[in-house]
N, C-alpha and C positions, 0 to 999 in steps of 0.2 A: 354494384360490384361489391362481391363478396370480400370481407375482411381477411387479413393475413392471420393464421391463428397462431400467435407466437408462445410458447412456453420457455419458462426461465426455471432452472434448476437451482436451487441453493439449500442447502439443508438446515440451516439456521440463518433467518433471516432476519439481521437488524436492521434496523433504518439507519443507524452510524456505522455501520461497518464500510470499509472501503469497496468492496464488490457490490454492495447494495445502492451508494453513493453515486457508484459508477451507472449502474442500472436506471436509478431515480432520475438523473441529469440526463440521460439520454432519452428517454421515454417522454419526460417534460417537452424536450425539442421536438420528438419525433410526431408525425401526423397521426394523431390516436384514431381519426375517422378511419384509416387504413388498417388499423391493428386492433386485435382482440390481444388482452395480454393475461395471460396463463401463470402463476406462480405454483410451481411443485414444491414443497417444502414440509420438513418435519416438524418446524415450530416456528411462528409468525409472531413478531414482536412489535407492538405498534397498532395503530388504526392504517388498513390498507385503505387505498381511495377504492370508491362504489364500484366503479368500473373494472377493476381487477379480481379476477375470478382464482380464488384459492383451492389448491388441490393439496388437503394433507395428508403426507405418506409418513406414519409414526409407529412403526413395526417395533415391538419388544427389542430389547437388546440388553447383552449379558456381558458387554465392555466392549473396547474401542475397536475392535475387527468386527464384532458383531453389530455395531450401531452404524458402521460405514457400509459393510455388504447387506444389511436389512433395508438401510435407505436407497442404497442403489439398485437394490433389485424392484423394491416398491416403486421408485420413480420411474423405473422403466417400463414395469407392468402398467402404470399410470400413461405415460406418455403413448404405448404401443395401443393401448385400448382408448383413448381418447383420438388417437390421429391427429396429431396436431401439424401444422404446415411446416413450423421450424422448432425444433427442440434446441436450444443454447444451454449448456449445463456449465455452471460453476465449480462444479464437484467433478471428481474424476469417476466418470461414469463411461464406460463404452456403449456405443450404439447413439449418441446423440450429433445430431448435424453439424454443430459447432459447439468449440469448447473454449471458454476463456481462460486462459492461463494466469488468474490473478495471484497463485500463491508460488509459480514458478515451477521450478523442476524439483522433486523431494529429492533425487540424489544428489543434486548439486550441493542444496540446501546441507544434507548431512555432510557433505565433504568439507564446507566450510566450518560447521558446527565442531567438526573433529579438530580442528587449529586450537581449539579453546578448552576443549574437555581432557579430563585423565586417559591413560591408556586403558583403565579397568570401565572407565565411561563409553571409550570406544566400541570395548569388546562387548559390553550390554547393548549399544547398539545396532553392532552387526549380528548378534543372537537375536533382535527383537523380532519376533511374528508379527507386530503391529507395521513396523517400517517393511519387511519384507511386504505385506499386502498391499501398502500403499504404492510402493514402487511397482509392482507386479499390477495393479489395477491402472497406473498411469501408463505402462508399457501397453496394456491391452487397447486402452482407448486411444494411444496415437498409433496404433497398427489397425484399428479398427476400420474395416472399407465404408462404415456408414460416415465416418467423419470426414465432413467438407471442408470446414474451414476451422483455423485457429486462430482466436484472437491473443495477440499479446500488448501489453500495454507498456512495453518496451524492448528495443533491438537487443539487449542483453539477454532477454528470455527467448525471444524468437532463435539466437545463436545457440543457447543450451540446448533447447529442443532439437534442432536439428544435428547438434552434435551428438547429442544421448540416444537418438531414434531415427536418424536418418530421415525425418520427414520431409518431401519434397518443398522446396521453397514456395511454388504456387498455392498451396494450401493455407499458408500466413497471411494476415492482418495486421501490421502494426497500427493500433488504434491508442494512441494516448487518453489518459483519463481528462477529464473535463474540468475546469475551474470556473467559478463566478467572479469575474474580474471587479464588478462592480459592487459584489461584499466584501470582497477581501482586498484592500486598498490599504495602500501606506498609511500611518498615523500623520497627524498633524504635528506640530512641535506642542501644542498646548494636550491633546490627546495622550501623547509619551510621558511628559510631566505628569500628568494625572495620575495614570495607571501607575508610574514609577512610585509615586508618594503614596499611593493604595498598599503598593508590595513591599513597601520599605526598601526599595532601591536608590542608590546614590544617581544622581541626575547624570553627574558626569562618567560613571562607570560605563565600561563594555560590558553588554549583555548577552548571552547567548542563549538560546532555548532548544531545548531537546523536547520532542512531541511524541509519544508511543508507550505502549504497553507490551511487556515482553522485554524488560531491559537487555537480558543475554542477550539475544538476537540483534536488538537495535543501537547495541556499542554505548550504553551507558557508563561502562567501566572506563572505557578509553576517553570517553568526553571528562570525564572527572578527572583522571590522571593527566589529560593534556593540558586542562586549565588550571591544574594545581600550582604551577609554578609561575601563572601568570597572576595580573590583577583582576582577572574578569571573575564574573558573576555567571551562575548556570541557573535558570528555571526548568525544572523537571516537569512535565504535563504528562500524567499516566499513573498507571499502577502497576504492580509487581509484588506477588507474596513474598519475593526476598528482597525487598528494599531496605530492612535493616543492614544487609551486607553493605550496600552502597553507601548508606550514612556512615556506616564504619569505615569503610574506604574514606571518605571525604575526612572523617577524624583523623586516622593515622596519617593524610597527607596534610594536615591542618589546613584544611579550606572548608571547614564546616560551617562557618560562616557566610561562605559565598557560593553554598550550594543550596538550591531552595526547592524543596518536593512539595508540588502545589497539588498532586492528585490528578484525578481525572475531571476536565474541565468540561462541561456541555456547551460553553462558548470560549474558544480559543483565541478569537481576534485580538481581545485585549491583550493578551500574553505577548501575542505577535507585536503589538505596537509597543509593547516595553522592551523588546528585544533590538540588538544589532545586527544579528544573524541566527541561523539556524544550523544546528552542529547535529549531526546524523550519520555517524561512521557504523552502519549497519553491516553486519556480515553477510545478510544475505536477503535483497528486498527487490522485487519486481520494479514498482514504482509506487512509493508510498505518496498518498494524496497530500501528506502534511508538507511536501517540496513544492508541490504547486501552491498550497495555500500561502506558504512562507514567501515564496517568490513573487506571489502577487501582491503582498503585503509591503513589498519591496526590502526583502532582505536576502542579501548574498547567502549562501548554503556551502557548508563543508561537508561533503559525504564521502563514501567510498567507491572503489572501482565495482564492487557487487553490489550496487545499487542503480538501477535504471534511471534513476534520477540524475545520476551522471552526465548521462546524454545529453542533459538541457545545461551545461555548465562548461564554457571555455575556460582553461585555468587564469585565475587572476580577473577575469572578465565577470562572469554572476557569482565566483566563488572560488571554490578549490577541492579537488578529487586526491585522495590519496588511499592506502590500503588502509583497512580497517583496525587493524591490529599495530598500526606503525604512529606510535603516541608523538615521537617527536616532530612527525611531520604536520601532525594534528594541531600541535602547539605551535608550529612555525606559520600553520594557514590561521590559526585563531590571531595570532600576533599580528597578521596582516590586513585584518578586518579591521577598517575604521569606524569610530562613533557615526551613526548615520547623520545627526545633528551637524558634523563637521564635514564629511565628503560622504554624499548619497549616490556616486555615479555606480558603483557596484550592485548597490541595490536597485537602482533605476534599470541596469541592465538585466537584471534579474527579472522584474515585472513585466520589460518589454518581451524577454524570452516566451514568457508563459499566456501573451495576450490571444495568440492564436489557437490555444484549447480552450475554445468557447463550448457549451454546450450546443449551438448549434453545428459547429464543426463536426463535433463527435455524433449529431443525430444524423447529419448527411451520409459521414462514412458508416454507419451502422447501418442506414437504409441502403447505402449502395450494395454493403456486404449481403443483405438480406436477398436484393435481388438476384443476386449472383447465385445464391444459394437456392432460390426459388427455381431459377432456370436450369440446374443441375439435375441429373436424372437419378 
């Protein structure tokens, strides 16, 4: 039996990236005997598995548009030359068989960002040749006759694409990311106490965790403003070149001693174990993996309507959902989160909700999708 030659297109392949973790978890559970995996990329970081075939496409670039257009042309030339059975792109490149919309819809993100930037910045965005290029590339891809299926990791993104591009519903497959619920588990009382002692967190304080780089998009400002009038602590995991602005905000709001910047962490589980809830009021996020990780660790989640993860939350059961910029609502939600050591029902419901998102379930859904695509002319 001939193997199905699957090509995954990802411009910069980082093993710790969200799209890459989606790919890795799926491929680990898929039957490797039936697939030949090819990665088309500009830059590979980390060690590939010996049975993965790398195709490096790294044309010269002179700026962001040149970088995007050059890689798109080189990747397309590669898959046309190799004649793969299925091309699954994680970049906005027309001509692929499957597109995974892991970054959502660019124009929707720009509309959300316009809510927090100055009028001058909005004008700059509207005049930006780069943003116009990305939106044009996105539209060309969604309208391409070659596109057979679109993988969305939330119903929100599916609705955004249908609304913006009038793509018929039969082209979509909503496939949620997978989580290893054996690895991400709730902390024992002893684990919680030990990590809190190590981090200098009070044993009986309510602690929220924020995980994500790109503080503006993921709502760190709203987190700090929401928690300032409470007695809760906030663990900030991630990095941003503008971090001093957020430290200054905490200082102005007199909560510096309760906002803890921990930087990038390669092992986040101990920090989840120190927390009582995840707070992520993101302006726009298709479905961040950190929500699945936190819920698997038994943490209720406070997030926004413009986050795909909100689909896993029933108000007051697994957490709370509100507008990303509604600071009073975020404060109200934070005050409704109990200490896990005194009442774990909300966190237990959060974990129960994500248990179906297993790597095997993801693999089964992808395998069924690939079979559909192979049957299409």
